[in-house]
Structures are given as structure tokens and as C-alpha cells.
C-alpha positions in Angstrom: -18.3 -8.9 33.0 -15.4 -8.5 30.6 -15.9 -12.0 29.3 -19.6 -11.2 28.6 -18.6 -8.0 26.7 -15.9 -9.9 24.7 -18.5 -12.5 23.7 -21.0 -9.9 22.7 -18.4 -8.2 20.5 -17.6 -11.6 19.0 -21.2 -12.3 18.2 -21.7 -8.9 16.5 -18.5 -9.1 14.5 -19.1 -7.9 10.9 -18.0 -11.2 9.4 -20.4 -13.2 11.5 -23.3 -10.8 10.8 -22.5 -11.0 7.1 -22.4 -14.8 7.2 -25.7 -15.1 9.2 -27.4 -12.6 6.8 -26.3 -14.7 3.7 -27.4 -17.9 5.3 -30.7 -16.5 6.4 -31.5 -15.1 2.9 -30.4 -18.3 1.2 -32.4 -20.4 3.6 -35.6 -18.3 3.1 -35.3 -18.8 -0.7 -34.8 -22.6 -0.3 -37.8 -22.8 2.1 -39.9 -20.8 -0.3 -39.1 -23.0 -3.2 -39.6 -26.1 -1.1 -43.0 -24.8 0.1 -44.0 -24.0 -3.5 -43.0 -27.5 -4.7 -45.0 -29.2 -1.9 -48.1 -27.0 -2.6 -47.8 -27.8 -6.3 -47.7 -31.5 -5.6 -50.9 -31.3 -3.5 -52.6 -29.1 -6.1 -51.7 -31.6 -8.8 -53.2 -34.5 -6.9 -56.3 -32.4 -6.3 -56.6 -31.7 -10.1 -56.1 -35.3 -11.0 -58.7 -36.4 -8.4 -61.4 -34.1 -9.8 -60.4 -34.4 -13.4 -59.8 -30.7 -13.8 -57.8 -28.8 -16.4 -54.2 -28.5 -15.0 -53.5 -25.3 -17.1 -56.0 -23.4 -14.9 -54.0 -24.1 -11.7 -50.3 -24.7 -12.7 -49.3 -22.1 -15.2 -45.8 -21.9 -16.7 -45.6 -18.2 -15.6 -45.3 -19.4 -12.0 -41.9 -21.0 -12.7 -40.9 -17.8 -14.4 -41.7 -15.8 -11.3 -39.6 -18.2 -9.2 -36.7 -17.8 -11.7 -36.9 -14.0 -11.5 -37.2 -14.2 -7.8 -34.1 -16.3 -7.6 -32.2 -13.9 -9.8 -33.2 -10.9 -7.7 -32.1 -12.8 -4.5 -28.8 -13.5 -6.2 -28.4 -9.8 -7.0 -29.2 -9.0 -3.4 -26.6 -11.5 -2.2 -23.9 -10.0 -4.6 -24.8 -6.5 -3.4 -24.5 -7.5 0.3 -21.1 -9.1 -0.5 -19.8 -6.0 -2.3 -20.9 -3.8 0.6 -19.2 -6.1 3.0 -15.9 -6.1 1.1 -16.1 -2.3 0.8 -16.8 -2.0 4.5 -13.8 -4.3 5.4 -11.5 -2.3 3.2 -12.7 0.9 4.8 -12.1 -0.5 8.2 -8.6 -1.6 7.2 -7.8 1.8 5.7 -9.1 3.4 8.9 -6.8 1.2 11.0 -3.8 2.0 8.8 -4.6 5.7 8.9 -4.9 5.7 12.7 -1.6 3.8 12.9 0.0 6.3 10.5 -1.2 9.3 12.6 0.2 7.8 15.8 3.6 7.0 14.1 3.7 10.2 12.2 3.1 12.2 15.3 6.0 10.4 16.9 8.1 11.1 13.8 7.3 14.9 14.2 7.5 15.0 17.9 10.9 13.3 18.3 13.0 15.8 16.2 11.1 18.8 17.7 11.8 17.6 21.2 15.4 17.1 20.2 15.7 20.6 18.7 14.2 22.1 21.8 16.7 20.3 24.0 19.7 21.5 21.9 18.5 25.1 21.8 18.0 25.1 25.6 21.5 23.8 26.0 22.8 26.6 23.8 20.9 29.2 25.9 22.1 27.9 29.3 25.7 27.0 28.7 28.8 28.4 27.0 29.9 25.5 24.8 33.2 25.0 23.1 33.2 25.4 19.4 33.7 21.6 18.8 30.6 20.8 20.9 28.6 23.6 19.2 29.4 22.1 15.8 28.4 18.6 17.0 25.0 19.8 18.3 24.4 21.9 15.3 25.0 18.8 13.1 22.4 16.9 15.2 20.0 19.8 14.7 20.5 19.9 11.0 19.7 16.2 10.9 16.5 16.7 12.9 15.4 19.5 10.6 16.1 17.2 7.7 13.8 14.5 9.2 11.0 17.1 9.7 11.4 18.4 6.2 11.4 14.9 4.7 8.1 13.9 6.5 6.4 17.2 5.6 7.5 16.9 2.0 6.1 13.4 1.7 2.7 14.6 2.9 2.7 17.5 0.5 3.9 15.4 -2.4 1.2 12.8 -1.8 -1.5 15.5 -1.7 -0.2 16.9 -5.0 -0.1 13.5 -6.7 -3.5 12.4 -5.5 -5.1 15.7 -6.6 -3.1 15.6 -9.9 -1.7 19.1 -9.2 2.0 18.2 -9.5 4.1 20.6 -11.5 6.5 20.2 -14.3 6.2 18.6 -17.7 7.1 15.2 -19.1 10.2 15.5 -21.2 12.4 12.9 -23.0 15.4 12.2 -20.8 18.2 9.7 -20.6 17.4 7.7 -17.4 21.1 6.8 -16.8 22.2 10.4 -16.9 19.2 11.5 -14.9 19.9 9.1 -12.1 23.6 9.8 -12.2 22.9 13.5 -11.9 20.5 13.0 -9.1 22.9 10.9 -7.0 25.7 13.4 -7.6 23.5 16.4 -6.7 22.2 14.8 -3.5 25.4 13.4 -2.1 24.8 15.3 1.2 21.6 13.3 1.8 23.2 10.0 0.7 26.5 10.4 2.6 28.3 7.3 3.8 26.5 5.3 1.1 28.3 3.5 -1.7 26.1 3.9 -4.8 27.1 2.4 -8.1 25.3 2.8 -11.4 25.8 0.0 -13.9 24.8 0.1 -17.5 26.3 -3.0 -19.2 25.2 -2.1 -22.7 26.6 1.5 -22.3 23.7 2.9 -24.2 21.3 5.8 -23.2 17.8 4.8 -22.2 15.5 7.7 -23.4 12.2 7.9 -21.6 9.4 10.5 -21.1 10.0 11.7 -17.5 8.7 14.3 -15.1 11.9 15.4 -13.5 10.3 16.6 -10.2 8.3 13.4 -9.7 11.1 11.1 -10.7 13.4 12.8 -8.2 10.9 12.0 -5.5 10.8 8.4 -6.6 14.6 8.1 -6.5 14.9 9.9 -3.2 12.4 7.5 -1.5 14.0 4.4 -2.9 17.6 5.4 -2.0 16.8 6.8 1.5 14.8 3.7 2.3 17.8 1.5 1.3 19.9 3.6 3.7 17.4 3.8 6.5 16.6 0.1 6.7 20.3 -1.0 6.8 22.1 -2.5 9.7 25.5 -2.8 7.9 28.4 -0.5 8.6 28.5 0.7 5.0 25.2 0.9 3.1 25.6 -0.1 -0.5 23.2 0.3 -3.5 23.7 -1.0 -7.0 21.6 0.5 -9.7 21.5 -1.6 -12.9 19.8 -1.2 -16.3 18.5 -4.1 -18.4 15.9 -4.6 -21.2 13.5 -7.5 -21.3 10.6 -8.0 -23.8 10.0 -4.3 -24.6 10.4 -3.5 -20.9 13.2 -1.5 -19.2 14.1 -2.8 -15.8 15.9 -0.4 -13.4 17.0 -2.5 -10.4 17.9 -0.9 -7.0 19.8 -3.6 -5.1 20.8 -2.9 -1.5 22.6 -4.7 1.4 19.9 -3.8 3.9 18.0 -5.8 6.4 15.6 -7.2 3.8 11.8 -7.6 3.8 9.6 -10.4 5.2 8.1 -12.3 2.3 4.6 -11.9 3.7 4.9 -8.1 3.6 6.3 -7.6 0.1 2.9 -7.1 -1.5 1.8 -4.8 1.4 4.6 -2.3 1.6 3.3 -0.2 -1.3 -0.1 0.3 0.4 -0.9 3.8 1.8 0.1 4.2 5.4 1.5 0.6 5.7 4.6 0.2 7.8 6.4 -3.1 8.0 7.7 -4.5 11.2 6.7 -3.9 14.8 6.5 -0.5 16.4 9.4 -1.4 18.7 11.6 -2.6 15.8 13.9 -0.6 13.5 11.8 -1.8 10.6 8.9 0.3 11.8 10.6 3.6 11.0 9.0 6.1 8.7 5.5 7.4 7.8 4.2 4.6 5.6 4.0 6.9 2.6 7.4 6.6 0.9 6.8 3.4 -1.1 3.2 4.4 -1.8 4.5 7.5 -3.4 7.0 5.5 -5.4 4.3 3.2 -6.8 2.0 6.1 -7.7 4.8 8.0 -9.5 5.8 4.8 -11.4 2.2 4.5 -12.5 2.2 8.1 -13.7 5.1 7.1 -15.8 3.1 4.1 -17.2 5.2 1.6 -15.2 5.3 -0.1 -11.8 7.7 -1.0 -9.0 8.1 -4.5 -7.6 10.0 -5.7 -4.6 12.0 -8.8 -4.0 13.7 -10.1 -0.8 14.8 -13.4 0.8 13.5 -12.1 4.1 14.9 -10.2 7.1 18.1 -11.6 8.4 18.9 -13.4 5.1 21.9 -11.0 4.5 20.9 -10.5 0.9 19.0 -7.2 1.4 16.2 -6.1 -1.0 15.8 -5.4 -4.7 13.3 -2.8 -5.9 12.8 -2.9 -9.7 11.3 -0.1 -11.7 9.6 -1.6 -14.8 8.8 0.8 -17.6 7.5 0.1 -21.2 10.4 0.6 -23.5 11.1 0.3 -27.2 14.6 1.2 -28.4 
């Protein structure tokens, strides 16, 4: 019974239905033209046999009708193809969204369960001050995870609705990033972050401070989160190439599979398997990064030799720049 159901699902798969529809439509057009050509041959022989005027039976307008019919069928085929592509993208987005909901629920439920357990422990037992501080530290970490996930949802909603606050002002990107790192050391603890500016010059650019802070926070926390080394390390370097400013974030993390490099910026996309450490997160961080880069008239690209290569990943923010 299950085999019959599986075969039925396979037969009615959208791709097969689409292919059969295209073939049937194209075949009907071919048969129609073939039928018309055969009828025309018979009619021509009849005209010649009775010495009739061919213009009365085989008018040029008939071929024009066939041409128009062929164009209309072509338009129909293109329309079906566009609808099919749109439907496939919608299904893919639905799957990603469903996967996001499942993982995001887990991301919310885990720290809440942990917080509940610690609070119940405090209520039931008299703990030494050292243990209290240890558990409080765990609770602060869980609250931070909750806050991070909630903020990503809120930030994405603001960006997509174009209701983000703040103005775009001219800022030195080197000083901006240095100030951000210094200000957020408590989030980036145990991470060695170095900012390298070989030319020693300021790079002035029109920046929305609030949005740019979100971009930096996501790039830096990702480099720390997806890191299996004992000491996470991030090198931030500045370079100019052909009227472009390249800000490179190089880490010593676990790397990215080459087949996933172009996918990681998609909304809700999460690299790796659900049972792997690479499946952490909500699937929104890098999507936010790319959207913020576009609002600044730039883009972010990722490079990696793959997981397990030992070379980590490189995320490059590319902005139009003229000194």
C-alpha cells in the first residue's frame, strides 16, 4: 500500500506534471501544423486536378494565422515555465521557513528550560556563593542567547519594512569598527580580534551606525560561534581595489562547505545538519548582513576551503569607494 502511495506521489510530482504539460502542448502544436500541411497538399492536388484558381483556397493569411498561433503557444509555454519556477521557489521558501520555525523554537526553548532549571535550583537549595555566581553566569548567557535571537527577528522586520532608525552619516570605518569591538568586548570575550590598516589612512564612508553595528555583530559572533579552536581569532583588514573598498573578516573557524557558500546568505538557510554544530543559529544572521550591506550600496561575499581544512572562513564586505 505504501509503495502505491509513493508511486502516486512520484507521478504527480510538480516537475513531472510541468514536463508532461509542456510536451503535450508542444505536441498538439506540431500535430496541428502537420495536419494543416497534409490538408494543404491534398487541397493543392485537388486545385491542380480541376484547374482552379489557387488563391481562392490557399491564402497567404492562413500562414500568418499559423505564425500568430505559434507565437501565442510560445507565450503560453513561457508563462507556464515562469509559474513553475515561482511555485518551486515558493515551495523552497516554505521548506526553509518551516525548518527555521523548528530550529528557532529549539533556540528559544533551550535557554528558557535552562533558566527554569537554575531558578528552581535556587528556590530549593541554599547554594554557596561560588555556585551561585556560576549559575548566575550561565543564566546571563542564556538570557543573551534569547536576546540575540529576538533582536534578529526584530531587526529583520525593520529592515524589510524599511523602518530602521538612524541616519546615514560620514564615518571613518576603521575607527567605527575599532570602537565597536572595544565597546562590545563582553560579547566577544576570549576572542583575539586584530584590526589591520596597512596604509594607515582613514576610510570615510556614508554609514548608518545602528545597521552597521548589526552587520558587525553578526559577522563577529558567527566567527566565534562556528569555531572549534581553543582560541577564536579574527583578523579585520582594509584594502582598496579598483574603486572598491574591501573589508575582510578572516577567522580560524571550522570553515564552510564550498557547495553552501552561495546559500548561506539566503533567508532561513542553515548550513550543516541538525545534529551538527554547524546547524546552530536561526538562519537569519548572514541574511541580515547581506541586506545591510546592500543598504550601504555594497555586498558581502564568503570564501572558504571547506570544513576541516583548518583555514577557517573569510567574509569580505565590498563597498564602492573613491578616495
